[in-house]
Structure formats: structure tokens, C-alpha cells
C-alpha positions in Angstrom: 34.5 157.7 -41.0 33.0 158.3 -37.6 29.4 159.5 -37.2 29.4 163.3 -37.4 26.7 163.6 -34.7 28.8 161.5 -32.3 31.9 163.5 -33.2 30.0 166.8 -32.5 28.8 165.5 -29.1 32.3 164.4 -28.1 33.7 167.8 -29.1 30.9 169.6 -27.2 31.6 167.5 -24.1 35.3 168.2 -24.4 34.5 172.0 -24.4 31.9 171.9 -21.6 33.1 173.7 -18.5 33.6 171.6 -15.4 30.8 171.4 -12.9 31.2 174.1 -10.3 29.4 175.3 -7.2 29.2 174.3 -3.6 30.7 170.8 -3.1 32.0 170.6 -6.7 35.6 171.2 -7.5 35.5 171.2 -11.2 38.7 169.2 -11.2 39.5 166.7 -13.9 41.4 163.5 -12.9 44.7 165.1 -14.2 44.7 167.9 -11.6 45.7 167.1 -8.0 45.8 169.6 -5.1 49.0 169.4 -3.0 49.0 169.9 0.8 51.6 169.4 3.4 51.4 170.2 7.1 55.1 171.0 7.0 54.6 174.4 5.3 52.3 177.2 6.3 48.7 176.1 5.7 46.7 178.3 3.4 44.1 179.1 6.0 46.8 180.7 8.2 48.7 182.6 5.6 46.1 184.8 3.9 42.4 185.3 3.4 40.8 183.3 0.7 40.4 179.8 -0.5 43.4 178.4 -2.3 45.7 175.3 -2.4 49.4 175.3 -1.5 50.0 173.8 -4.9 48.5 171.9 -7.8 49.9 169.1 -9.8 48.8 169.2 -13.5 50.4 168.3 -16.8 53.6 167.0 -15.2 54.1 170.3 -13.4 53.7 171.6 -9.9 52.2 175.1 -9.6 52.9 176.5 -6.2 50.9 179.3 -4.7 52.8 182.3 -3.4 54.5 181.6 -0.1 54.7 184.1 2.7 57.5 184.2 5.3 55.5 182.2 7.8 56.1 179.0 9.7 53.7 176.0 10.0 51.8 177.8 12.8 51.3 180.9 10.8 53.9 182.9 12.7 55.5 185.6 10.6 59.3 185.4 10.3 60.9 188.5 11.7 64.3 189.8 10.9 66.0 190.7 7.6 64.6 190.3 4.1 67.1 187.5 3.7 65.6 185.6 6.6 62.1 186.2 5.2 63.1 185.1 1.8 64.6 181.9 3.2 61.3 181.1 5.0 59.4 181.6 1.7 61.8 179.3 -0.1 61.7 176.7 2.7 57.9 176.6 2.4 58.2 176.1 -1.4 60.8 173.4 -1.0 58.6 171.5 1.4 55.5 171.7 -0.8 57.5 170.7 -3.9 59.0 167.7 -2.1 55.4 166.7 -0.9 54.4 166.7 -4.6 57.4 164.5 -5.6 59.4 167.3 -7.1 62.1 169.6 -5.6 63.6 173.0 -5.5 66.2 171.9 -8.2 63.3 171.2 -10.6 61.9 174.8 -10.5 61.6 176.3 -13.9 59.8 179.6 -13.2 59.7 181.9 -10.1 57.8 185.0 -9.3 59.1 187.2 -6.5 56.9 190.0 -5.1 58.6 192.6 -2.9 57.0 195.5 -1.0 59.9 197.7 -2.1 62.7 197.2 -4.7 65.3 198.4 -2.1 65.1 194.8 -0.8 66.1 193.4 -4.2 69.9 192.9 -3.6 69.4 191.3 -0.2 66.6 189.0 -1.4 68.8 188.1 -4.4 71.7 187.1 -2.1 69.5 184.5 -0.3 67.6 183.5 -3.5 70.8 182.5 -5.3 71.7 180.0 -2.5 68.6 177.9 -3.3 68.0 178.2 -7.0 71.4 177.0 -8.4 69.8 176.2 -11.8 68.8 179.8 -12.3 65.1 179.4 -13.3 63.3 182.0 -15.3 62.2 184.7 -12.9 60.1 187.8 -12.5 60.6 190.2 -9.6 57.9 192.8 -9.0 57.6 195.6 -6.5 53.9 195.8 -5.3 52.0 198.2 -3.3 51.0 195.6 -0.7 51.1 191.9 0.1 48.9 189.8 2.4 49.6 190.2 6.1 51.7 193.3 5.2 54.8 191.1 4.5 57.7 192.4 2.5 58.2 189.3 0.3 56.1 186.6 -1.3 57.4 183.9 -3.7 55.6 181.5 -6.1 57.1 178.8 -8.3 56.4 176.4 -11.1 58.4 173.1 -11.2 58.5 170.0 -13.2 58.0 166.5 -11.8 
């Protein structure tokens, strides 16, 4: 039987929070931030520090994507065109991570108004043929006052 003191120390080490603070990410070796210059960079899309995506536990967790191009220019036009840009950003990020749009298992769609639902759905179903689990929520406001934001979780 293993030394109980050693087992306690190992357990406490396992439960210890990761180091945090300036210059420390608190990341374990099993978490990898994902970035591609071929999708709108986080510093252009919204205020606040975040990653385009993270790879962890065999999954890719994508941050919400706004309808913006690689230069941070908002897509104008219909909600279908804006939805397409959000999904193109997700697709690019997922491919950078070694996954793909066909491996998405969960999507969250945020709309500024539910009257956009049918048009958004028309574009959405062109991309997500596997019909992943999904939540669609109308919210009071989105970053940059856009009408749609989409986030996703995919497997590798």
C-alpha cells in the first residue's frame, strides 16, 4: 500500500489551482489555444482577452464568432450573409485545429431578435448537415451591435 502522506500530497497537488497572474496562463499541457490569421482575430472582434478557440480533452471549443472578416470589417447585408461569415470563421478555426465543420457536436447561436431565426436557419442548415445539438437565444445586445454570433464545440 502506498504511503498515505505521499498519497495526500499527490491529491492536494492535483486539486491545487493553476498558477495565475501576469505572465502565467494557468494552462496544463493538455490545453492548447488555437489561432489562425484566416479568421477575424480576437483583438479586432470585441473588447476583452480571449482565444479564437481552445483544444482540450479531444475537443475544440470555439469562441463566439461575429460576422467580421480577417481585417475586422463587419459583414453588411442580410442575416443570411452575416450568418455565413460567422460560420466561415468557425470553419477556418476548426480546420486550423485539425477538426472541421462536419465534426461540430454543439452550437450556440445568439440573435439580436428572433425575427431573424428563419433566415439564419436557412443559411445554418447549408453548413451543419450532421445537425449538431444547438441552442438559439435572442439577446438584448451583442458585441459591436451585430445581429448574430455563433460559437461551437467540435471533436477532433
